C-alpha positions as CSV (number, residue, x, y, z in Angstrom):
1,M,29.9,-60.6,-95.7
2,Q,29.0,-59.2,-92.3
3,T,25.8,-57.2,-92.0
4,L,25.8,-54.1,-89.8
5,K,22.6,-53.8,-87.5
6,S,21.3,-50.5,-86.3
7,S,21.5,-49.9,-82.5
8,G,17.8,-49.4,-81.5
9,R,16.5,-48.0,-78.1
10,S,14.1,-50.8,-77.5
11,G,16.1,-51.8,-74.3
12,E,15.2,-48.5,-72.7
13,K,11.4,-48.9,-73.1
14,G,9.5,-48.2,-69.8
15,V,12.2,-45.9,-68.2
16,A,10.0,-42.8,-68.8
17,L,7.2,-44.5,-67.0
18,V,9.4,-45.4,-64.0
19,M,10.7,-41.8,-63.8
20,A,7.2,-40.5,-63.9
21,L,6.2,-42.8,-61.1
22,L,9.2,-41.7,-59.1
23,M,8.4,-38.1,-59.6
24,I,4.8,-38.6,-58.6
25,L,6.0,-40.5,-55.5
26,A,8.4,-37.7,-54.6
27,V,5.7,-35.0,-55.1
28,S,3.3,-37.1,-53.0
29,I,5.8,-37.4,-50.2
30,V,6.5,-33.6,-50.2
31,T,2.8,-32.9,-50.4
32,G,2.1,-35.3,-47.5
33,S,4.9,-33.7,-45.5
34,L,3.5,-30.3,-46.1
35,V,0.0,-31.4,-45.1
36,M,1.4,-32.9,-41.9
37,V,3.4,-29.8,-41.2
38,A,0.4,-27.6,-41.8
39,K,-1.8,-29.9,-39.6
40,S,0.9,-29.9,-36.9
41,E,1.1,-26.1,-37.0
42,A,-2.6,-25.8,-36.9
43,N,-2.9,-28.1,-34.0
44,S,0.0,-26.3,-32.3
45,S,-1.7,-23.0,-32.9
46,T,-5.0,-24.4,-31.6
47,S,-3.3,-25.8,-28.6
48,Y,-1.4,-22.6,-27.8
49,T,-4.6,-20.6,-28.2
50,S,-6.6,-22.9,-26.0
51,M,-3.8,-23.0,-23.4
52,S,-3.8,-19.2,-23.3
53,Q,-7.6,-19.2,-22.9
54,V,-7.5,-21.8,-20.2
55,R,-4.8,-19.9,-18.3
56,Y,-7.1,-16.9,-18.2
57,G,-9.7,-19.2,-16.8
58,A,-7.3,-20.5,-14.1
59,E,-6.4,-16.9,-13.2
60,S,-10.1,-16.2,-12.8
61,G,-10.2,-19.0,-10.3
62,I,-7.4,-17.4,-8.4
63,H,-9.1,-14.0,-8.3
64,A,-12.5,-15.5,-7.4
65,A,-11.0,-17.4,-4.5
66,A,-8.8,-14.5,-3.3
67,N,-11.8,-12.1,-3.5
68,Y,-13.8,-14.4,-1.3
69,L,-11.0,-14.9,1.2
70,L,-10.1,-11.2,1.5
71,W,-13.5,-9.6,1.4
72,M,-16.3,-12.1,2.3
73,Y,-14.6,-14.7,4.6
74,N,-14.5,-14.1,8.3
75,A,-11.3,-15.6,9.8
76,P,-11.5,-17.6,13.0
77,T,-11.3,-15.9,16.3
78,A,-11.1,-17.0,19.9
79,A,-14.6,-15.8,20.6
80,S,-16.3,-17.3,17.5
81,A,-18.8,-20.1,18.2
82,Q,-18.9,-21.3,14.6
83,D,-15.2,-21.1,13.8
84,P,-13.1,-20.9,17.0
85,L,-9.3,-20.7,17.0
86,A,-9.2,-23.8,19.2
87,N,-9.9,-26.0,16.1
88,Y,-6.6,-25.1,14.5
89,D,-3.1,-26.4,15.0
90,M,-1.0,-23.3,14.2
91,S,2.4,-24.8,15.3
92,G,3.5,-25.6,11.7
93,S,2.9,-24.9,8.1
94,P,0.4,-25.6,6.7
95,V,-2.1,-25.1,9.5
96,R,-3.9,-28.3,10.5
97,Y,-7.3,-29.4,11.5
98,L,-7.8,-33.0,12.8
99,G,-4.2,-33.7,11.8
100,R,-4.6,-32.8,8.1
101,P,-3.9,-29.5,6.3
102,V,-6.7,-26.9,6.3
103,V,-8.1,-26.8,2.8
104,L,-11.0,-25.1,1.1
105,S,-11.7,-26.6,-2.3
106,S,-14.2,-26.5,-5.2
107,D,-12.0,-29.0,-7.1
108,P,-13.6,-32.4,-7.1
109,N,-10.1,-34.0,-7.1
110,F,-9.3,-32.4,-3.7
111,A,-11.6,-32.6,-0.7
112,S,-12.1,-29.7,1.6
113,N,-10.8,-29.9,5.2
114,Y,-12.2,-26.9,7.0
115,P,-14.0,-26.9,10.4
116,A,-17.0,-24.8,9.4
117,D,-19.6,-26.2,7.0
118,A,-20.8,-22.7,6.0
119,V,-17.3,-21.6,5.0
120,R,-16.8,-24.7,2.8
121,A,-20.1,-24.1,1.0
122,A,-19.4,-20.4,0.6
123,F,-16.0,-21.0,-0.9
124,V,-17.5,-23.4,-3.5
125,A,-20.2,-20.9,-4.4
126,N,-17.7,-18.1,-4.9
127,S,-14.8,-19.9,-6.7
128,V,-16.5,-22.0,-9.4
129,G,-17.5,-20.3,-12.7
130,S,-17.1,-20.0,-16.4
131,L,-15.2,-17.5,-18.4
132,A,-16.1,-16.7,-22.0
133,V,-12.8,-16.2,-23.9
134,N,-13.4,-15.5,-27.6
135,G,-16.6,-17.4,-27.5
136,A,-15.1,-20.4,-25.9
137,P,-16.4,-21.2,-22.4
138,V,-13.6,-21.9,-20.0
139,A,-14.5,-23.5,-16.7
140,H,-12.6,-22.6,-13.6
141,R,-12.4,-23.8,-10.0
142,A,-10.0,-23.4,-7.1
143,R,-8.5,-24.8,-3.9
144,A,-6.8,-22.9,-1.1
145,T,-4.5,-24.2,1.6
146,L,-4.0,-22.3,4.9
147,M,-0.2,-22.1,5.2
148,S,0.0,-19.9,8.3
149,M,-2.1,-18.1,10.8
150,T,-1.1,-15.6,13.5
151,I,-3.0,-13.3,15.9
152,V,-1.9,-9.6,16.5
153,S,-3.5,-6.9,18.5
154,D,-4.6,-4.0,16.3
155,Y,-3.1,-0.7,17.5
156,Y,-6.0,1.3,16.4
157,T,-8.8,-0.7,18.0
158,S,-6.9,-2.8,20.6
159,Q,-8.9,-5.8,19.1
160,P,-7.2,-9.0,18.0
161,I,-6.8,-9.5,14.2
162,T,-6.3,-12.9,12.6
163,L,-3.6,-12.8,9.9
164,Q,-3.5,-15.6,7.4
165,T,-1.4,-16.8,4.5
166,W,-3.3,-18.8,1.8
167,Q,-1.8,-20.8,-1.1
168,I,-4.4,-20.7,-3.8
169,V,-4.5,-22.9,-6.9
170,G,-6.8,-21.9,-9.7
171,I,-7.7,-24.5,-12.3
172,G,-8.9,-23.7,-15.8
173,Q,-10.2,-26.3,-18.3
174,I,-11.6,-26.4,-21.8
175,N,-12.9,-29.5,-23.5
176,G,-13.3,-30.5,-27.1
177,S,-10.9,-29.6,-29.9
178,G,-7.7,-28.2,-28.3
179,Q,-8.7,-29.3,-24.9
180,S,-6.4,-28.1,-22.2
181,L,-5.9,-28.0,-18.4
182,V,-3.9,-25.2,-16.7
183,E,-3.2,-24.6,-13.0
184,V,-2.1,-21.2,-11.7
185,E,-0.7,-21.0,-8.1
186,A,-0.5,-17.8,-6.0
187,T,0.1,-16.9,-2.4
188,V,-2.1,-14.3,-0.8
189,E,-1.1,-13.0,2.6
190,R,-1.4,-10.3,5.2
191,Q,1.6,-9.7,7.4
192,P,1.9,-7.6,10.6
193,V,3.6,-4.2,9.9
194,P,4.8,-1.6,12.3
195,V,2.5,1.4,12.9
196,Y,5.5,3.7,13.4
197,A,7.7,2.8,10.5
198,Y,9.2,6.4,10.2
199,A,10.6,9.1,12.4
200,A,7.9,11.3,10.9
201,F,5.1,10.4,8.5
202,A,2.6,12.8,6.9
203,T,-0.6,11.4,5.5
204,H,-1.2,14.5,3.2
205,N,-0.8,13.8,-0.5
206,G,0.1,17.3,-1.7
207,C,2.9,19.8,-1.5
208,N,4.6,20.6,1.8
209,A,3.2,17.5,3.5
210,L,6.6,17.4,5.3
211,S,8.4,20.7,5.8
212,F,11.9,20.6,7.3
213,A,13.8,23.9,7.6
214,G,16.3,25.9,9.6
215,G,18.5,23.1,10.7
216,A,15.7,20.6,11.5
217,N,17.0,17.0,11.2
218,T,16.4,13.3,11.9
219,A,18.5,10.4,13.1
220,S,17.9,7.2,15.1
221,Y,18.6,5.2,18.2
222,D,17.5,2.0,19.8
223,S,15.7,2.3,23.1
224,A,16.4,-1.4,23.9
225,L,20.1,-0.5,24.3
226,P,21.4,0.8,27.6
227,L,21.8,4.6,28.0
228,V,25.3,6.0,28.1
229,A,25.7,8.7,30.7
230,G,21.9,9.1,30.7
231,A,21.7,9.5,26.9
232,P,21.0,7.1,24.1
233,V,23.6,6.2,21.4
234,I,22.6,8.2,18.3
235,S,23.2,6.9,14.8
236,Q,23.3,9.4,11.9
237,S,21.3,7.0,9.8
238,G,17.9,5.3,10.0
239,G,16.0,8.5,10.6
240,N,13.7,7.8,7.7
241,V,10.7,9.9,6.9
242,G,7.6,9.3,4.8
243,T,4.6,10.9,3.3
244,N,1.9,10.4,0.7
245,G,2.9,13.7,-0.8
246,N,5.9,16.0,-1.0
247,L,8.9,16.9,1.3
248,D,10.0,20.5,1.3
249,G,13.5,20.7,2.7
250,N,15.4,24.0,2.9
251,G,18.0,25.8,4.9
252,G,21.0,24.3,6.5
253,P,22.1,22.2,8.0
254,T,18.7,20.5,7.5
255,D,19.4,16.8,7.2
256,I,17.2,13.8,6.9
257,N,19.7,11.2,8.0
258,G,17.7,8.4,6.4
259,T,15.4,7.9,3.4
260,L,12.4,9.7,2.1
261,S,9.5,7.3,1.2
262,T,6.6,8.5,-0.9
263,P,4.5,7.3,-3.9
264,R,5.5,10.5,-5.7
265,S,8.6,10.8,-7.9
266,G,11.1,13.4,-9.0
267,V,12.9,16.3,-7.3
268,G,11.9,19.8,-8.1
269,N,9.2,22.5,-7.7
270,C,5.9,21.2,-6.4
271,T,2.5,22.3,-7.6
272,N,-1.0,21.1,-7.2
273,N,-0.8,19.7,-10.7
274,N,2.6,18.2,-10.3
275,V,3.4,16.9,-6.8
276,T,7.0,16.0,-6.8
277,A,8.6,13.7,-4.2
278,A,10.9,16.4,-2.8
279,T,11.7,20.1,-3.2
280,I,15.2,20.6,-1.9
281,S,17.0,24.0,-1.6
282,G,19.9,25.5,0.4
283,F,22.0,23.0,2.2
284,A,19.1,20.5,3.0
285,T,19.8,16.9,2.3
286,V,18.2,13.5,2.3
287,E,21.2,11.4,3.0
288,E,20.0,7.9,2.0
289,G,17.9,8.8,-1.0
290,L,14.3,8.4,-2.2
291,V,12.2,5.2,-1.8
292,Q,9.2,5.2,-4.1
293,L,6.2,3.6,-2.5
294,P,4.0,1.4,-4.8
295,Q,0.8,3.0,-3.3
296,P,-0.2,5.6,-0.7
297,I,-0.2,4.5,2.9
298,N,-3.7,4.7,4.4
299,L,-3.9,5.0,8.2
300,S,-7.0,4.4,10.2
301,T,-8.6,7.2,12.2
302,P,-8.5,6.3,15.9
303,T,-11.6,6.0,18.1
304,V,-12.7,9.3,19.6
305,P,-12.6,9.1,23.4
306,N,-15.2,10.2,25.9
307,P,-13.4,12.6,28.2
308,G,-14.6,13.9,31.5
309,A,-16.4,17.2,31.9
310,I,-14.2,18.7,34.6
311,N,-11.2,20.8,33.6
312,Y,-8.0,20.8,35.8
313,N,-5.4,23.5,36.1
314,F,-2.2,22.4,37.8
315,T,0.1,25.0,39.3
316,S,3.1,24.7,41.5
317,A,0.9,25.3,44.6
318,S,-2.3,23.6,43.5
319,G,-1.4,20.0,44.4
320,C,-3.8,17.5,42.8
321,S,-6.5,20.0,42.1
322,G,-9.1,17.3,42.8
323,A,-7.9,15.2,39.8
324,P,-9.1,11.5,39.8
325,F,-6.7,8.9,41.3
326,C,-4.3,11.7,42.2
327,T,-2.2,11.8,45.4
328,L,0.9,13.7,46.4
329,V,4.1,11.8,46.2
330,A,7.2,13.6,47.4
331,G,5.1,16.8,47.3
332,K,4.2,16.2,43.6
333,P,0.7,15.5,42.2
334,T,0.8,11.9,41.0
335,I,-2.0,10.2,39.1
336,I,-2.0,6.5,39.9
337,P,-4.7,4.5,38.0
338,P,-5.7,1.3,39.7
339,T,-4.5,-0.8,36.7
340,P,-2.8,0.0,33.4
341,A,-6.2,-0.6,31.7
342,S,-8.0,1.8,34.0
343,I,-9.4,4.9,32.3
344,V,-8.8,8.3,33.8
345,S,-11.3,10.8,32.5
346,M,-10.6,14.5,32.6
347,G,-11.6,17.6,30.5
348,D,-9.0,20.3,29.5
349,V,-5.8,19.7,31.4
350,K,-3.4,22.6,31.8
351,G,0.0,23.0,33.5
352,V,1.0,26.5,34.5
353,G,4.2,27.9,35.9
354,S,6.6,25.3,37.2
355,S,4.0,22.7,37.9
356,E,5.1,19.1,37.6
357,I,2.4,16.4,37.1
358,H,3.5,12.7,37.5
359,L,1.7,10.0,35.6
360,R,1.7,6.3,35.9
361,A,0.5,3.5,33.6
362,G,-3.1,3.9,32.5
363,I,-5.4,5.3,29.8
364,Y,-6.1,9.0,30.1
365,A,-9.2,10.2,28.2
366,I,-9.0,14.0,28.0
367,N,-10.3,16.8,25.9
368,S,-7.0,18.7,25.6
369,I,-3.6,19.1,27.2
370,E,-1.6,22.3,27.4
371,L,1.7,22.7,29.1
372,G,3.5,26.0,29.3
373,G,5.6,28.3,31.4
374,G,8.0,25.6,32.6
375,S,5.3,23.1,33.5
376,K,5.7,19.4,32.6
377,I,4.4,15.9,32.8
378,V,6.7,13.2,34.2
379,I,6.2,9.6,33.3
380,D,6.9,7.5,36.3
381,S,5.7,4.2,34.7
382,G,4.0,3.3,31.5
383,P,2.5,2.8,29.1
384,V,0.7,6.1,29.6
385,I,-1.8,6.4,26.7
386,I,-3.4,9.9,26.4
387,K,-6.4,9.9,24.2
388,V,-7.5,13.4,23.1
389,K,-10.9,14.5,21.9
390,G,-10.1,18.1,21.1
391,N,-13.6,19.5,21.2
392,G,-13.6,23.3,20.7
393,V,-9.9,23.6,21.1
394,A,-7.7,24.7,18.1
395,T,-4.5,23.1,19.6
396,P,-5.6,20.2,21.7
397,I,-2.0,18.9,22.2
398,K,0.3,21.7,23.2
399,L,3.6,20.7,24.8
400,D,5.8,23.8,25.2
401,G,9.0,24.4,27.0
402,G,10.2,20.8,27.2
403,G,6.9,19.8,28.7
404,V,7.5,16.1,28.7
405,S,9.9,14.1,30.8
406,N,10.1,10.4,30.0
407,P,13.4,9.4,31.6
408,S,13.4,5.9,30.1
409,L,13.5,7.4,26.6
410,D,11.3,4.6,25.6
411,P,8.6,6.3,23.5
412,T,6.1,3.5,23.9
413,Q,5.7,4.5,27.5
414,L,4.0,7.8,26.5
415,Q,1.5,7.8,23.6
416,F,-0.7,10.6,22.3
417,V,-3.7,9.5,20.2
418,Y,-5.9,12.1,18.5
419,A,-8.5,11.7,15.8
420,G,-9.3,15.3,15.0
421,T,-8.0,18.0,12.6
422,G,-6.6,20.5,15.1
423,E,-2.9,21.3,15.7
424,V,-0.3,19.4,17.6
425,K,2.4,21.6,19.0
426,I,5.6,20.2,20.5
427,T,8.8,21.7,21.8
428,G,11.4,19.1,22.6
429,G,13.7,18.6,25.5
430,T,16.5,16.4,26.8
431,D,14.2,13.5,27.7
432,T,11.1,14.2,25.6
433,A,10.2,10.7,24.4
434,A,6.8,9.9,23.0
435,L,4.7,8.6,20.2
436,V,2.1,10.8,18.4
437,Y,-0.6,9.3,16.3
438,A,-2.9,12.0,14.9
439,P,-3.4,11.1,11.2
440,N,-5.8,14.0,10.5
441,A,-4.0,16.8,12.4
442,S,-1.1,19.2,11.6
443,A,2.0,19.2,13.7
444,A,4.3,22.2,14.4
445,L,7.7,21.1,15.9
446,A,10.0,23.9,16.9
447,G,12.7,24.7,19.4
448,A,16.3,25.7,19.1
449,S,18.5,22.6,19.5
450,T,15.7,20.6,21.1
451,D,15.2,16.8,20.8
452,F,12.3,14.5,20.4
453,Y,12.7,10.7,20.8
454,G,10.2,8.5,19.2
455,A,7.9,9.0,16.1
456,I,5.2,11.3,14.9
457,I,2.3,10.6,12.5
458,T,0.1,13.5,11.4
459,N,-1.5,14.9,8.3
460,K,1.2,17.6,7.8
461,I,4.4,18.1,9.7
462,T,6.4,21.3,10.0
463,S,9.8,21.1,11.8
464,T,12.0,24.2,12.2
465,G,14.6,25.8,14.4
466,G,17.0,22.9,14.9
467,F,14.3,20.5,16.1
468,S,15.7,17.0,16.0
469,I,13.6,13.8,15.7
470,F,15.4,10.7,16.8
471,Y,13.6,7.6,15.6
472,D,13.5,4.6,17.9
473,R,14.4,1.7,15.6
474,R,12.8,-0.7,18.1
475,L,9.5,0.5,16.8
476,Q,10.1,-1.6,13.7
477,R,9.4,-4.7,15.8
478,T,6.8,-3.4,18.3
479,I,3.3,-1.8,18.0
480,M,2.1,-3.7,15.0
481,T,-1.0,-3.7,12.9
482,A,-2.3,-5.7,9.9
483,G,-0.7,-4.8,6.6
484,N,-2.4,-4.7,3.3
485,P,-3.2,-8.0,1.5
486,M,-0.4,-8.9,-0.9
487,M,0.1,-11.5,-3.6
488,S,3.6,-12.7,-2.9
489,S,4.2,-15.4,-5.6
490,F,2.7,-16.5,-8.9
491,T,3.4,-19.6,-11.0
492,W,1.5,-21.7,-13.5
493,R,1.7,-25.1,-15.2
494,T,-0.2,-26.9,-18.0
495,F,-1.2,-30.5,-18.5
């Protein structure tokens, strides 16, 4: 007889233990993974934080080096005994000294190569430091490479100015946990800019700095191009105007055939508490729109001249009236300075009746000039630079009745320079070409259908009665001065 045996589960003994061990292993793996992820995230966060902190330090190195180069460092000059221009090879980029790039450095990994020991030491002293960022000290240092160097003659002082472009690398470093090294690179430069960048520029920062009405207009020409039938070729564009304040344009046809540049914005009514860029009414237009400047344009006050003490009145019958360096040429009084750099000193100069005064190249230091009643000055050769003091005279520059004849229509051949706050009054003519630099004065420009070729800079400008200003576009590349320092590039990298 066959006996039936019960089917027991003894063959499955230990499975539960194995399953438990597998579960523990899985949980351990997951837990370990989470710990690693958390640690990685923590390290990443620490690294990101330290990298951000170190970048602030590197930027501090940039600013410290730039601050030294812009405000404490004296650029080399031809006359300097300690740091003469003769030490530098400026034929390429970067500039070289003893065949190697000119470098200032407080970075021990890069040696300085600059001719003057004192400059090297001063750069180190002013570019090394430590920045506390959230309690963490971040060390910074810097190096600067001289990429280019040029010399321009400053219009305001006639002195040479050394313009440089520096490529600066700021290095920030933090040690310990989350250690990091960051380099920030920037280019700091000063470039030559034209003094006369606009047909008319008003330095005033309030309402009615520029006022064009009654058919006043601007356009442009190029004095480097040949005249056609004795007149320049006029372009109904490029007659740009600028101001630190507001343009008030009204009446018609009052046309700015160019742009309006100003740090102000908006078109509408102008008040002391809300200085708009432009207030336009009637048929006035700004043909090429508004250009908003990033900041006001600050212009230097020119040097006040020392004029002579003797006043001279010229009439059609007076001849030279005893004026210095004056002789009669073809019956006309003609002032002929010995050289273009010679100074002709006179007091108040007046032209009366139909008198005609001829001027040749030189520097004329006078107290005032007044032309009226058909009198005029004629520019035989230039540049004629008339520096005006204006002592005790409300209108130290008064050119009425087409009182200027500059047949070349090259405005650089006749320049008026005035530092005071009086009035400049001009009535144009068919060959009135000149430059006026009087950043503190007010200008009144008037005359039915009269023309002025060149550019005008004063504190305020009022142009009425069909007065036309034709801007000489050649001024964009002549009569330069040093522009404001600029940071033209910015990059960074981490290690």
